[in-house]
MARVEX-747595 format. One line per 8 residues: number of its first residue (from 1); for each residue x, y, z of N, C-alpha, C. Coordinates in pm, whole numbers. Layout:
BEGIN
NUM) X,Y,Z,X,Y,Z,X,Y,Z; ...
***
This chain:
BEGIN
1) 9301,10819,9786,9269,10947,9728,9341,10964,9597; 9269,11001,9495,9325,11005,9361,9392,11137,9335; 9503,11133,9260,9579,11253,9229,9586,11272,9079; 9562,11394,9035,9580,11427,8894,9727,11451,8868; 9785,11379,8774,9928,11392,8742,9950,11514,8656; 10058,11587,8682,10094,11702,8600,10156,11652,8471; 10098,11684,8354,10152,11630,8230,10290,11687,8199; 10370,11606,8132,10504,11646,8091,10495,11722,7960
9) 10534,11848,7961,10521,11931,7841,10613,11886,7730; 10717,11809,7764,10810,11764,7661,10768,11632,7598; 10662,11573,7653,10619,11442,7602,10533,11457,7479; 10542,11360,7390,10458,11357,7272,10323,11291,7298; 10306,11238,7420,10181,11173,7454,10073,11277,7473; 9947,11244,7443,9839,11339,7464,9824,11372,7612; 9784,11496,7642,9767,11539,7780,9630,11495,7828; 9627,11392,7909,9502,11334,7957,9496,11349,8107
17) 9375,11366,8158,9359,11388,8300,9270,11281,8360; 9294,11250,8483,9232,11138,8551,9098,11179,8611; 8997,11093,8600,8866,11126,8654,8810,11018,8743; 8882,10910,8766,8831,10804,8851,8811,10857,8991; 8696,10827,9049,8665,10876,9181,8704,10770,9283; 8786,10808,9380,8839,10710,9472,8780,10717,9611; 8669,10789,9632,8618,10805,9768,8469,10775,9778; 8418,10688,9694,8280,10646,9712,8195,10668,9589
25) 8096,10582,9568,8005,10596,9455,7864,10569,9502; 7767,10636,9440,7626,10607,9463,7558,10604,9328; 7440,10545,9321,7373,10534,9192,7292,10658,9158; 7239,10729,9257,7160,10849,9230,7252,10969,9240; 7300,11017,9127,7403,11119,9123,7356,11243,9050; 7396,11363,9095,7370,11483,9015,7458,11483,8892; 7405,11535,8781,7483,11541,8658,7566,11669,8656; 7692,11658,8626,7776,11776,8612,7740,11852,8485
33) 7764,11986,8480,7732,12062,8358,7796,12004,8234; 7923,11974,8241,7993,11908,8131,8091,11810,8191; 8110,11699,8125,8204,11598,8173,8346,11642,8141; 8431,11644,8242,8570,11681,8220,8642,11574,8139; 8726,11616,8048,8804,11518,7973,8891,11443,8071; 8892,11313,8063,8961,11234,8162,9054,11135,8097; 9142,11081,8181,9230,10976,8133,9149,10859,8079; 9045,10822,8152,8971,10703,8112,8890,10724,7986
41) 8871,10850,7940,8802,10873,7814,8872,10802,7699; 9004,10787,7707,9076,10719,7600,9038,10572,7593; 8986,10517,7705,8942,10379,7706,8800,10363,7652; 8726,10476,7643,8584,10466,7611,8557,10462,7462; 8652,10504,7379,8628,10513,7236,8648,10376,7173; 8549,10289,7186,8561,10153,7138,8435,10115,7063; 8448,10024,6969,8336,9984,6885,8237,9896,6959; 8278,9840,7073,8191,9747,7143,8091,9817,7234
49) 8099,9951,7249,8004,10022,7334,7866,10014,7271; 7767,9972,7349,7633,9960,7295,7538,10041,7382; 7440,10105,7317,7342,10185,7389,7242,10093,7456; 7216,10116,7582,7120,10034,7655,7052,10120,7757; 6921,10108,7767,6847,10188,7861,6861,10127,8000; 6908,10206,8099,6928,10150,8232,6795,10127,8301; 6792,10039,8399,6669,10020,8474,6635,10144,8553; 6506,10162,8591,6467,10284,8663,6546,10307,8790
57) 6588,10199,8857,6661,10215,8983,6797,10275,8964; 6849,10277,8839,6981,10333,8814,6973,10469,8746; 6855,10526,8731,6842,10654,8662,6892,10764,8752; 6976,10851,8696,7030,10961,8774,6931,11076,8777; 6945,11165,8873,6856,11277,8891,6933,11407,8877; 6861,11510,8832,6919,11641,8820,6906,11715,8953; 7006,11792,8986,7009,11861,9113,7052,12004,9092; 6996,12095,9170,7040,12233,9169,7134,12256,9286
65) 7243,12326,9260,7338,12359,9364,7318,12505,9403; 7312,12533,9533,7284,12668,9580,7409,12727,9642; 7446,12845,9596,7555,12921,9653,7496,13045,9720; 7573,13117,9800,7519,13235,9863,7530,13359,9774; 7573,13340,9648,7573,13452,9555,7462,13436,9452; 7441,13317,9397,7329,13292,9308,7312,13141,9293; 7197,13101,9242,7169,12959,9221,7198,12922,9077; 7274,12813,9059,7311,12769,8925,7251,12634,8898
73) 7175,12620,8791,7122,12491,8753,7232,12406,8692; 7224,12275,8712,7325,12187,8656,7321,12187,8505; 7202,12202,8447,7189,12190,8303,7190,12323,8231; 7170,12433,8304,7173,12563,8237,7222,12668,8334; 7299,12763,8286,7352,12871,8366,7310,13003,8306; 7292,13105,8392,7257,13236,8342,7376,13294,8268; 7360,13331,8143,7476,13373,8063,7538,13504,8112; 7457,13589,8180,7512,13720,8217,7588,13714,8350
81) 7586,13598,8417,7658,13583,8543,7775,13488,8524; 7894,13535,8558,8011,13448,8546,8008,13345,8658; 8025,13216,8628,8021,13114,8733,8138,13131,8829; 8114,13108,8958,8223,13123,9055,8329,13017,9033; 8452,13052,9063,8561,12956,9051,8557,12861,9169; 8634,12753,9159,8641,12657,9269,8698,12724,9393; 8797,12809,9375,8856,12880,9489,8753,12970,9556; 8667,13036,9475,8562,13121,9532,8466,13038,9616
89) 8425,12923,9562,8330,12840,9634,8388,12792,9766; 8514,12749,9764,8580,12705,9887,8588,12821,9986; 8623,12941,9936,8638,13058,10023,8507,13092,10092; 8399,13091,10015,8269,13122,10073,8227,13017,10175; 8253,12889,10146,8217,12783,10239,8295,12796,10369; 8426,12820,10359,8509,12835,10478,8464,12954,10560; 8436,13070,10492,8392,13188,10564,8258,13166,10631; 8166,13098,10562,8036,13071,10620,8047,12982,10743
97) 8133,12882,10733,8150,12791,10847,8212,12864,10966; 8305,12953,10936,8369,13028,11044,8268,13120,11114; 8175,13176,11035,8077,13267,11094,7971,13191,11173; 7930,13073,11123,7818,13002,11184,7861,12911,11298; 7981,12859,11292,8025,12761,11391,8066,12830,11520; 8040,12765,11630,8085,12814,11759,8216,12743,11789; 8323,12810,11761,8454,12747,11771,8506,12756,11913; 8567,12650,11963,8627,12655,12096,8751,12742,12094
105) 8788,12790,12210,8908,12872,12220,9030,12786,12191; 9113,12827,12093,9228,12742,12059,9330,12737,12172; 9391,12620,12187,9497,12605,12284,9629,12641,12220; 9703,12730,12283,9828,12780,12226,9946,12726,12305; 10053,12698,12233,10178,12658,12294,10284,12763,12261; 10372,12790,12356,10473,12894,12337,10610,12832,12339; 10692,12869,12241,10829,12819,12233,10916,12927,12173; 11020,12963,12247,11115,13066,12199,11044,13193,12157
113) 10945,13230,12234,10876,13355,12205,10772,13347,12096; 10750,13228,12035,10652,13210,11928,10532,13133,11982; 10412,13178,11946,10289,13111,11985,10243,13021,11871; 10208,12898,11903,10161,12803,11803,10031,12741,11851; 9932,12731,11760,9807,12666,11796,9827,12515,11800; 9782,12452,11908,9799,12308,11923,9697,12236,11836; 9744,12153,11744,9658,12082,11651,9680,11933,11669; 9572,11857,11658,9582,11711,11674,9669,11655,11562
121) 9772,11580,11591,9862,11528,11487,9802,11408,11414; 9869,11369,11307,9835,11246,11238,9862,11126,11328; 9802,11011,11299,9828,10892,11381,9977,10863,11390; 10024,10844,11509,10167,10822,11528,10197,10672,11526; 10321,10633,11493,10355,10491,11488,10346,10424,11625; 10385,10494,11726,10372,10445,11864,10402,10563,11956; 10354,10557,12076,10371,10670,12165,10518,10701,12194; 10604,10602,12217,10745,10636,12244,10813,10706,12127
129) 10775,10671,12003,10840,10730,11887,10782,10866,11850; 10665,10899,11904,10598,11022,11863,10636,11135,11958; 10656,11252,11903,10684,11367,11987,10637,11494,11916; 10606,11594,11997,10571,11725,11943,10702,11795,11905; 10710,11837,11781,10835,11895,11731,10800,12026,11663; 10824,12136,11730,10788,12268,11677,10914,12338,11630; 10916,12377,11504,11032,12444,11445,10992,12586,11410; 11040,12685,11483,11006,12824,11448,11077,12866,11321
137) 11028,12970,11253,11092,13015,11130,11236,13060,11154; 11320,13036,11056,11459,13084,11062,11458,13236,11048; 11528,13305,11138,11519,13450,11143,11568,13517,11015; 11681,13467,10958,11735,13535,10841,11666,13493,10712; 11600,13378,10710,11529,13333,10591,11391,13277,10630; 11304,13361,10685,11176,13310,10735,11086,13253,10627; 11102,13297,10503,11011,13253,10398,11049,13117,10341; 11168,13064,10374,11213,12939,10315,11179,12818,10400
145) 11140,12837,10525,11112,12727,10615,10965,12729,10653; 10899,12614,10636,10760,12600,10678,10761,12537,10817; 10715,12609,10920,10721,12555,11057,10641,12426,11072; 10698,12334,11149,10634,12206,11177,10563,12213,11312; 10437,12174,11316,10362,12171,11441,10379,12036,11510; 10376,11928,11433,10395,11796,11490,10463,11707,11388; 10524,11599,11439,10605,11515,11351,10607,11373,11403; 10586,11276,11314,10612,11134,11342,10723,11093,11247
153) 10847,11091,11293,10962,11090,11201,11004,10957,11143; 10966,10844,11206,11024,10718,11162,10927,10603,11186; 10883,10538,11077,10789,10428,11090,10856,10292,11075; 10983,10291,11042,11051,10164,11013,11043,10062,11126; 11065,10101,11253,11061,10000,11361,10925,9935,11377; 10818,9999,11329,10683,9946,11349,10635,9860,11234; 10714,9847,11127,10669,9771,11011,10693,9623,11034; 10608,9566,11117,10621,9426,11154,10534,9336,11068
161) 10446,9397,10985,10347,9323,10907,10250,9246,10996; 10245,9283,11123,10146,9228,11216,10036,9333,11229; 9921,9305,11171,9814,9404,11164,9721,9387,11283; 9696,9492,11359,9603,9480,11472,9461,9452,11426; 9382,9391,11511,9243,9362,11478,9158,9487,11493; 9035,9480,11441,8944,9594,11453,8905,9618,11597; 8907,9516,11681,8878,9536,11823,8987,9619,11888; 9112,9600,11840,9223,9676,11896,9229,9818,11840
169) 9207,9833,11710,9215,9964,11644,9092,9980,11554; 8980,10027,11606,8857,10038,11525,8871,10131,11406; 8963,10229,11412,8978,10324,11302,9027,10257,11173; 9075,10134,11180,9119,10064,11061,9004,10002,10983; 8881,10025,11031,8762,9979,10961,8688,10096,10899; 8558,10076,10870,8475,10178,10806,8383,10243,10908; 8394,10374,10923,8298,10441,11010,8162,10446,10941; 8161,10442,10806,8033,10450,10734,7946,10328,10759
177) 8007,10218,10798,7929,10097,10823,7829,10117,10937; 7859,10209,11027,7769,10235,11138,7678,10355,11111; 7690,10418,10995,7611,10535,10964,7492,10497,10877; 7389,10582,10882,7270,10562,10801,7286,10640,10672; 7250,10576,10558,7256,10646,10431,7373,10603,10347; 7378,10655,10225,7480,10617,10129,7602,10706,10139; 7712,10655,10090,7833,10736,10079,7814,10832,9963; 7839,10958,9986,7820,11056,9879,7938,11054,9785
185) 7910,11077,9660,8016,11077,9558,8090,11209,9562; 8221,11201,9552,8303,11322,9552,8348,11354,9411; 8303,11467,9358,8338,11504,9223,8484,11549,9219; 8548,11517,9108,8690,11548,9095,8705,11693,9053; 8761,11775,9139,8784,11915,9109,8928,11947,9141; 8995,12027,9058,9136,12058,9083,9152,12154,9199; 9259,12138,9275,9291,12232,9380,9345,12360,9320; 9305,12475,9372,9363,12599,9322,9510,12607,9360
193) 9588,12670,9279,9732,12679,9302,9764,12804,9382; 9711,12809,9507,9724,12933,9581,9858,12946,9652; 9929,12835,9669,10057,12839,9740,10171,12803,9648; 10280,12877,9660,10400,12842,9586,10501,12789,9687; 10509,12656,9695,10592,12593,9797,10725,12542,9742; 10743,12551,9611,10866,12501,9551,10986,12576,9608; 11087,12499,9649,11208,12559,9703,11205,12580,9853; 11091,12554,9918,11082,12573,10062,11114,12442,10135
201) 11151,12453,10261,11191,12339,10342,11083,12304,10443; 11054,12174,10456,10971,12122,10563,11052,12016,10635; 11083,12042,10761,11172,11957,10838,11302,11938,10762; 11339,11816,10724,11466,11794,10655,11447,11776,10505; 11330,11816,10451,11300,11797,10309,11284,11931,10239; 11341,11940,10119,11324,12059,10034,11233,12023,9917; 11123,12095,9902,11028,12070,9795,11087,12115,9663; 11089,12024,9565,11156,12051,9438,11061,12065,9320
209) 10951,11989,9321,10867,11983,9201,10727,11938,9239; 10625,11997,9175,10488,11953,9193,10461,11835,9101; 10427,11719,9162,10403,11597,9084,10258,11580,9045; 10166,11623,9129,10025,11601,9100,9935,11684,9189; 9810,11699,9145,9710,11779,9217,9583,11698,9230; 9526,11698,9350,9399,11631,9374,9298,11728,9432; 9180,11676,9466,9073,11761,9517,9109,11820,9652; 9184,11747,9733,9218,11794,9866,9368,11800,9890
217) 9448,11761,9794,9590,11747,9822,9676,11780,9701; 9804,11799,9730,9906,11813,9627,10020,11718,9662; 10085,11665,9560,10198,11574,9581,10323,11640,9524; 10425,11651,9608,10550,11714,9569,10665,11614,9570; 10757,11633,9478,10886,11564,9485,10974,11647,9577; 11035,11579,9674,11121,11650,9770,11251,11574,9787; 11353,11647,9835,11485,11587,9857,11521,11598,10004; 11572,11487,10057,11622,11488,10193,11751,11570,10196
225) 11751,11679,10270,11866,11770,10272,11989,11702,10330; 11970,11605,10419,12083,11543,10488,12161,11448,10399; 12089,11365,10316,12164,11268,10234,12113,11257,10091; 12025,11347,10047,11988,11357,9907,11884,11259,9858; 11826,11176,9945,11724,11080,9903,11597,11152,9859; 11536,11100,9753,11412,11158,9702,11293,11094,9773; 11191,11175,9802,11067,11125,9859,10951,11198,9790; 10832,11143,9805,10711,11210,9759,10633,11252,9882
233) 10593,11378,9888,10519,11430,10003,10379,11468,9958; 10280,11397,10013,10140,11431,9987,10097,11532,10092; 10056,11650,10047,10018,11758,10137,9867,11779,10126; 9795,11749,10234,9650,11758,10234,9609,11890,10300; 9531,11970,10229,9486,12098,10281,9385,12075,10393; 9417,12123,10513,9332,12096,10629,9199,12170,10622; 9200,12291,10567,9075,12367,10558,8970,12294,10475; 9015,12225,10370,8920,12160,10279,8872,12026,10330
241) 8932,11975,10435,8887,11846,10488,8817,11861,10622; 8805,11984,10672,8743,12004,10803,8600,11953,10803; 8526,11985,10697,8385,11949,10692,8362,11813,10626; 8467,11741,10589,8452,11613,10521,8511,11503,10608; 8426,11444,10693,8472,11340,10784,8526,11220,10708; 8469,11191,10592,8511,11075,10514,8655,11089,10467; 8693,11209,10425,8831,11233,10381,8925,11222,10499; 8889,11280,10612,8973,11273,10731,8994,11128,10773
249) 8885,11051,10773,8894,10910,10811,8982,10832,10714; 8968,10863,10585,9048,10795,10483,9197,10819,10505; 9233,10942,10536,9375,10975,10557,9428,10904,10682; 9351,10910,10790,9395,10845,10914,9410,10694,10897; 9316,10634,10823,9321,10489,10803,9439,10450,10714; 9466,10531,10610,9579,10502,10522,9709,10503,10600; 9730,10606,10682,9852,10613,10763,9853,10500,10865; 9736,10474,10927,9729,10369,11026,9763,10232,10973
257) 9735,10206,10845,9771,10078,10784,9916,10075,10736; 9955,10179,10663,10088,10177,10599,10201,10175,10702; 10175,10223,10822,10284,10225,10921,10324,10083,10964; 10238,9984,10934,10270,9846,10970,10325,9766,10852; 10305,9813,10728,10327,9729,10610,10467,9748,10551; 10533,9637,10527,10662,9637,10459,10658,9531,10350; 10655,9575,10224,10646,9482,10111,10711,9549,9991; 10783,9468,9913,10857,9522,9798,10765,9584,9694
265) 10640,9541,9689,10549,9590,9586,10442,9685,9643; 10471,9745,9759,10385,9846,9819,10468,9971,9845; 10417,10087,9802,10486,10213,9828,10492,10235,9980; 10612,10260,10032,10634,10264,10176,10608,10404,10236; 10553,10401,10357,10534,10524,10434,10661,10553,10513; 10711,10677,10502,10835,10713,10569,10811,10794,10696; 10721,10891,10692,10698,10979,10806,10569,11056,10783; 10520,11125,10888,10410,11220,10873,10448,11349,10943
273) 10397,11459,10892,10423,11591,10950,10295,11672,10944; 10291,11777,11025,10177,11868,11020,10227,12011,11029; 10177,12096,10939,10205,12238,10942,10076,12313,10972; 10082,12442,10972,9962,12520,11001,9850,12492,10902; 9885,12470,10774,9784,12455,10669,9772,12314,10615; 9870,12226,10640,9871,12098,10571,9898,11982,10666; 9838,11868,10634,9882,11740,10684,9973,11680,10577; 10090,11635,10615,10191,11590,10517,10223,11443,10539
281) 10210,11365,10433,10245,11223,10437,10367,11202,10349; 10476,11159,10409,10602,11137,10337,10607,10993,10291; 10615,10973,10158,10609,10840,10099,10735,10811,10019; 10762,10684,10001,10868,10640,9910,10843,10697,9771; 10947,10752,9709,10933,10804,9574,10965,10695,9473; 10869,10667,9386,10887,10566,9283,10910,10637,9150; 11031,10628,9099,11065,10694,8974,11021,10606,8858; 10918,10647,8792,10863,10569,8682,10737,10635,8630
289) 10629,10559,8621,10504,10611,8567,10387,10529,8620; 10267,10581,8602,10148,10505,8638,10131,10391,8537; 10070,10283,8583,10042,10172,8493,9949,10217,8381; 9863,10316,8408,9778,10371,8303,9863,10420,8186; 9964,10503,8214,10048,10559,8108,10126,10449,8037; 10171,10351,8115,10245,10238,8056,10158,10164,7956; 10033,10134,7992,9941,10061,7904,9909,10144,7781; 9881,10272,7801,9845,10357,7689,9959,10366,7588
297) 10079,10388,7639,10195,10402,7549,10222,10271,7475; 10208,10160,7545,10235,10030,7483,10137,10001,7370; 10009,10027,7391,9910,9997,7289,9913,10097,7174; 9951,10221,7202,9968,10317,7093,10080,10271,7001; 10189,10222,7062,10301,10173,6981,10259,10051,6897; 10178,9963,6955,10134,9845,6881,10050,9885,6761; 9955,9975,6781,9867,10016,6671,9941,10099,6567; 10047,10168,6612,10126,10245,6517,10204,10152,6425
305) 10253,10043,6481,10333,9949,6402,10248,9865,6308; 10124,9843,6343,10038,9762,6258,9951,9668,6339; 9834,9636,6287,9737,9555,6361,9781,9411,6378; 9881,9367,6303,9925,9228,6312,10028,9207,6423; 10067,9315,6491,10163,9303,6600,10091,9257,6725; 10140,9153,6788,10075,9097,6907,10121,9169,7033; 10033,9169,7132,10072,9217,7264,10168,9117,7325; 10264,9167,7401,10360,9079,7467,10292,9016,7589
313) 10229,8901,7568,10155,8837,7676,10246,8786,7788; 10370,8756,7757,10461,8713,7863,10487,8826,7961; 10502,8947,7908,10521,9063,7995,10394,9090,8075; 10278,9085,8009,10152,9109,8079,10130,9005,8189; 10169,8881,8162,10154,8774,8259,10242,8799,8381; 10365,8843,8358,10456,8868,8470,10407,8983,8557; 10360,9091,8493,10307,9204,8570,10180,9164,8645; 10096,9084,8580,9973,9038,8645,10005,8954,8768
321) 10106,8868,8757,10143,8784,8870,10198,8866,8986; 10272,8973,8955,10322,9061,9062,10204,9124,9136; 10103,9168,9060,9987,9229,9123,9908,9126,9203; 9892,9006,9149,9824,8899,9223,9897,8870,9353; 10029,8869,9346,10109,8837,9464,10086,8938,9576; 10092,9066,9545,10081,9167,9651,9938,9177,9704; 9838,9164,9616,9700,9171,9663,9665,9048,9747; 9713,8930,9707,9691,8810,9786,9759,8822,9922
329) 9878,8882,9923,9950,8906,10050,9868,8995,10142; 9807,9100,10087,9721,9188,10167,9602,9110,10224; 9538,9029,10139,9424,8951,10185,9464,8853,10295; 9581,8793,10281,9629,8701,10384,9654,8772,10517; 9677,8905,10509,9695,8985,10631,9567,9059,10669; 9454,9011,10617,9321,9065,10652,9305,9212,10613; 9360,9248,10497,9347,9383,10444,9291,9375,10303; 9192,9458,10273,9143,9472,10136,9174,9614,10090
337) 9210,9627,9961,9251,9758,9908,9130,9841,9866; 9039,9784,9790,8912,9842,9749,8922,9959,9650; 9042,9987,9600,9053,10090,9496,9163,10052,9398; 9166,9924,9360,9264,9879,9261,9226,9934,9125; 9318,10003,9062,9297,10056,8927,9433,10093,8869; 9435,10117,8739,9562,10144,8670,9634,10265,8730; 9557,10365,8774,9618,10487,8825,9681,10469,8962; 9642,10364,9035,9696,10340,9169,9805,10234,9170
345) 9858,10202,9053,9969,10108,9040,10082,10179,8967; 10199,10183,9028,10314,10252,8970,10409,10151,8907; 10468,10192,8795,10564,10108,8722,10703,10167,8741; 10797,10085,8786,10937,10127,8794,11021,10024,8720; 11146,10060,8692,11229,9974,8608,11353,9929,8685; 11385,9801,8672,11502,9744,8738,11628,9782,8658; 11742,9737,8707,11868,9765,8638,11872,9700,8500; 11793,9595,8480,11784,9530,8349,11673,9592,8264
353) 11622,9708,8307,11514,9778,8236,11386,9697,8228; 11367,9607,8323,11242,9532,8330,11141,9608,8414; 11018,9623,8367,10917,9693,8446,10867,9607,8562; 10846,9672,8676,10789,9608,8794,10684,9701,8853; 10601,9648,8944,10487,9722,8994,10500,9752,9143; 10442,9864,9183,10424,9898,9325,10283,9951,9343; 10216,9902,9446,10079,9941,9475,10078,10061,9568; 9990,10157,9540,9984,10279,9622,9839,10317,9648
361) 9820,10426,9719,9690,10484,9752,9603,10387,9831; 9624,10386,9963,9551,10298,10053,9441,10373,10127; 9390,10481,10067,9288,10561,10133,9157,10489,10155; 9127,10387,10074,9004,10309,10091,9031,10170,10146; 9158,10139,10171,9192,10008,10227,9142,9999,10370; 9116,9878,10416,9072,9859,10554,9103,9717,10599; 9103,9698,10728,9114,9565,10788,8975,9503,10791; 8965,9374,10763,8838,9303,10772,8849,9188,10870
369) 8735,9144,10916,8729,9031,11008,8714,8903,10926; 8813,8814,10925,8803,8692,10842,8687,8603,10884; 8639,8615,11007,8524,8535,11051,8393,8593,11000; 8393,8723,10972,8273,8791,10921,8318,8894,10818; 8355,8852,10696,8418,8942,10599,8323,9033,10523; 8192,9021,10544,8096,9099,10465,8105,9247,10502; 8122,9331,10400,8130,9477,10417,8009,9542,10352; 7981,9666,10393,7864,9736,10338,7897,9872,10280
377) 8012,9929,10313,8046,10062,10262,8072,10057,10112; 7996,10133,10037,8009,10132,9891,8117,10231,9852; 8228,10181,9805,8338,10269,9771,8420,10207,9658; 8507,10287,9600,8589,10242,9489,8577,10338,9374; 8635,10303,9262,8629,10386,9142,8532,10323,9044; 8451,10406,8982,8333,10360,8911,8359,10250,8809; 8457,10271,8721,8482,10177,8613,8533,10043,8662; 8580,10038,8787,8639,9917,8843,8549,9853,8949
385) 8431,9909,8972,8342,9861,9078,8276,9730,9040; 8270,9637,9134,8208,9507,9111,8056,9519,9112; 7985,9423,9050,7838,9429,9045,7774,9437,9183; 7827,9365,9281,7765,9365,9413,7775,9502,9481; 7879,9580,9448,7890,9716,9502,7791,9807,9432; 7782,9796,9299,7689,9877,9222,7546,9852,9268; 7515,9728,9305,7380,9691,9346,7353,9713,9495; 7448,9775,9565,7432,9804,9709,7412,9678,9792
393) 7480,9572,9756,7473,9448,9831,7592,9439,9926; 7577,9359,10030,7693,9329,10111,7796,9256,10027; 7923,9278,10054,8027,9223,9967,8148,9178,10047; 8220,9084,9989,8349,9041,10041,8455,9121,9967; 8530,9204,10040,8628,9291,9976,8734,9216,9899; 8761,9092,9936,8859,9014,9862,8808,8983,9721; 8677,8960,9708,8620,8930,9577,8600,9056,9493; 8576,9171,9555,8568,9295,9478,8707,9338,9432
401) 8810,9312,9514,8948,9334,9469,8979,9245,9348; 8930,9121,9353,8953,9028,9242,8887,9080,9114; 8764,9130,9125,8696,9189,9009,8779,9304,8950; 8827,9393,9036,8908,9506,8989,9034,9458,8920; 9093,9351,8970,9210,9294,8904,9173,9246,8764; 9055,9187,8748,9010,9144,8615,8995,9261,8519; 8946,9374,8568,8936,9495,8484,9074,9539,8440; 9168,9536,8533,9306,9578,8502,9368,9484,8400
409) 9349,9353,8416,9408,9257,8323,9349,9274,8184; 9218,9299,8174,9155,9325,8044,9221,9447,7978; 9241,9554,8055,9304,9675,8000,9448,9648,7956; 9521,9567,8030,9657,9532,7990,9657,9463,7854; 9562,9375,7831,9559,9296,7709,9501,9373,7590; 9401,9458,7615,9324,9520,7507,9362,9668,7487; 9387,9739,7596,9422,9881,7584,9312,9975,7625; 9196,9923,7669,9090,10009,7721,9010,9928,7823
417) 8920,9996,7892,8842,9931,7997,8722,9858,7938; 8679,9746,7998,8572,9665,7938,8433,9725,7950; 8406,9808,8052,8274,9866,8071,8284,10017,8069; 8194,10082,7991,8207,10226,7969,8070,10288,7943; 8069,10419,7935,7951,10492,7889,7999,10616,7815; 7919,10664,7723,7959,10775,7636,7863,10892,7654; 7902,10997,7729,7814,11112,7749,7778,11183,7618; 7865,11174,7518,7836,11238,7389,7714,11176,7320
425) 7679,11053,7359,7561,10987,7303,7440,11000,7396; 7453,11085,7495,7344,11103,7590,7340,10998,7698; 7444,10916,7709,7448,10813,7812,7488,10873,7945; 7445,10806,8051,7472,10852,8186,7551,10747,8262; 7590,10786,8382,7667,10694,8465,7588,10567,8494; 7457,10577,8499,7375,10460,8526,7387,10356,8415; 7417,10400,8290,7442,10304,8182,7566,10220,8214; 7670,10286,8264,7792,10214,8303,7759,10113,8412
433) 7684,10154,8513,7651,10063,8622,7569,9943,8572; 7477,9969,8480,7395,9860,8428,7481,9760,8351; 7576,9809,8274,7666,9719,8200,7754,9638,8293; 7795,9700,8405,7873,9625,8503,7790,9512,8562; 7663,9542,8593,7575,9439,8650,7552,9326,8550; 7540,9359,8420,7524,9254,8319,7650,9169,8307; 7768,9231,8328,7897,9159,8325,7919,9085,8194; 7880,9149,8083,7901,9088,7951,8031,9142,7892
441) 8136,9062,7901,8267,9104,7852,8274,9082,7702; 8306,9185,7628,8319,9176,7483,8466,9201,7446; 8516,9121,7354,8654,9133,7309,8656,9194,7170; 8763,9266,7135,8772,9323,7000,8763,9214,6894; 8699,9246,6781,8682,9146,6675,8816,9110,6613; 8902,9208,6598,9035,9182,6538,9141,9197,6645; 9167,9091,6716,9272,9092,6817,9354,8965,6805; 9471,8971,6866,9560,8855,6865,9582,8803,7005
449) 9482,8818,7089,9492,8776,7229,9462,8626,7237; 9542,8556,7314,9525,8412,7324,9395,8376,7396; 9342,8261,7362,9221,8212,7428,9244,8190,7576; 9365,8145,7612,9396,8120,7752,9393,8248,7835; 9441,8359,7777,9436,8488,7847,9292,8535,7866; 9211,8518,7762,9070,8556,7772,8999,8472,7878; 9037,8345,7890,8975,8259,7989,8998,8311,8131; 9118,8366,8154,9147,8420,8287,9053,8537,8317
457) 9042,8632,8224,8956,8747,8245,8810,8704,8261; 8766,8614,8175,8626,8570,8180,8593,8494,8309; 8692,8431,8369,8668,8360,8495,8663,8456,8614; 8719,8577,8595,8718,8677,8702,8594,8766,8694; 8563,8817,8575,8453,8912,8559,8320,8837,8549; 8287,8771,8658,8164,8694,8671,8071,8770,8764; 7946,8781,8723,7850,8862,8797,7830,8813,8940; 7812,8681,8958,7788,8628,9092,7922,8611,9163
465) 7944,8680,9275,8074,8671,9343,8107,8531,9390; 8006,8450,9425,8034,8315,9471,8087,8226,9359; 8065,8265,9232,8114,8189,9118,8243,8248,9060; 8288,8356,9117,8409,8424,9069,8532,8349,9118; 8630,8333,9031,8751,8263,9070,8825,8343,9177; 8893,8275,9267,8973,8340,9371,9114,8367,9319; 9176,8470,9375,9310,8507,9328,9409,8393,9343; 9402,8321,9453,9501,8215,9476,9480,8096,9383
473) 9367,8093,9310,9341,7985,9215,9392,8016,9075; 9430,8141,9050,9469,8181,8914,9595,8110,8868; 9686,8082,8958,9815,8025,8918,9803,7888,8852; 9691,7821,8872,9675,7689,8811,9610,7698,8673; 9569,7815,8631,9506,7828,8499,9611,7816,8389; 9566,7774,8271,9657,7739,8162,9746,7856,8122; 9690,7979,8120,9767,8095,8071,9892,8118,8155; 9880,8099,8287,9992,8124,8376,10092,8008,8378
481) 10062,7903,8302,10155,7789,8297,10202,7761,8155; 10181,7857,8066,10226,7839,7927,10372,7881,7914
***
């Protein structure tokens, strides 16, 4: 699940917002009234973008959205009616569902004179380690403590890196594989800031700062009250995921996978909690920045200094090898990530100020069967999607991860993404998909990128997956041995 980062007001960098969709793509999409300015827009302003008419099968369709107050066309709105806010739309949907649904009688639990509704907890690490932990509000400071309904406090003993098979834990696969129809695209909309949680306590953590906002969640920086350790807490609004089975499944699968994984280049899962309004995932806090920001800042500095300044290919090579290492490790453990992109890779710095990578956001990751690795669920982020996903073909998740790595490596070397579309020219998302299917990689005319580095990218971004180089074969290529 993708999170919009809160921009730093003290930074001189432009305030850019992320628009990559991390929960599924389809080719027949409704057009939004206006395209939101996104982080990836900075990658789109390139001279190599060419206008091309997409095939009829990739043409998008216009759709009308109906609300219970008025109908708004995607392409035109009535000027005398103010459009409803996102909070209004959510409120009306929740109220309508409450009125129409036949809800079962809630089961209540009583503790110390307080009644609490029993809610199904997040997946626990194991039954012995899981327990119901209800914390009533502190009498003298009731507003500072958020009561906990359930808690899975410690995942460390379960991080054996032994991943159960799909026969043992079916939830680690795709429920969409058994469903009829396409995965619907989830438009990126900001969460309303209806709650002020800064300064409040959840279990042993005090929320200190809002780090990011997503369509269904918020990410906070928090401090462990007992020993001062920093963590990141992803808080998913339960009301907004009630009607979205795909989001619920994504969250359960992410927790179900991360509770087993221990790797230096993977953001670690620490605990899960549940409150009345939120599902909370406690993650390792990585003090640094997204790889997107790292790439943008690096290339801005290069262009500021002059066009004759070369990219540091040794640094790019080292970062690329770190990413190859962790993704290959996942594949060796029968896990595919399926949402590799610059925004899902975090950069942190060692004591020698050397940048290193950590992989995060496993909401689309899943276990695959090595005897039958073909998957059918179409998911990922649009600009990083492989041709076989765009074409609705069965795919090997290891090879689509490899394609996404090639997109990332191109961006590291050049400073923007290789495949794009420009709405200002009347282009649509189908133009992007058509260019991905063509897989024609174009390099800047005036660049100082080595031929060996280009060979690596060109060997990855190959249209036919069976002709695409495998990750474990990259280490023998000339660029990685220079």
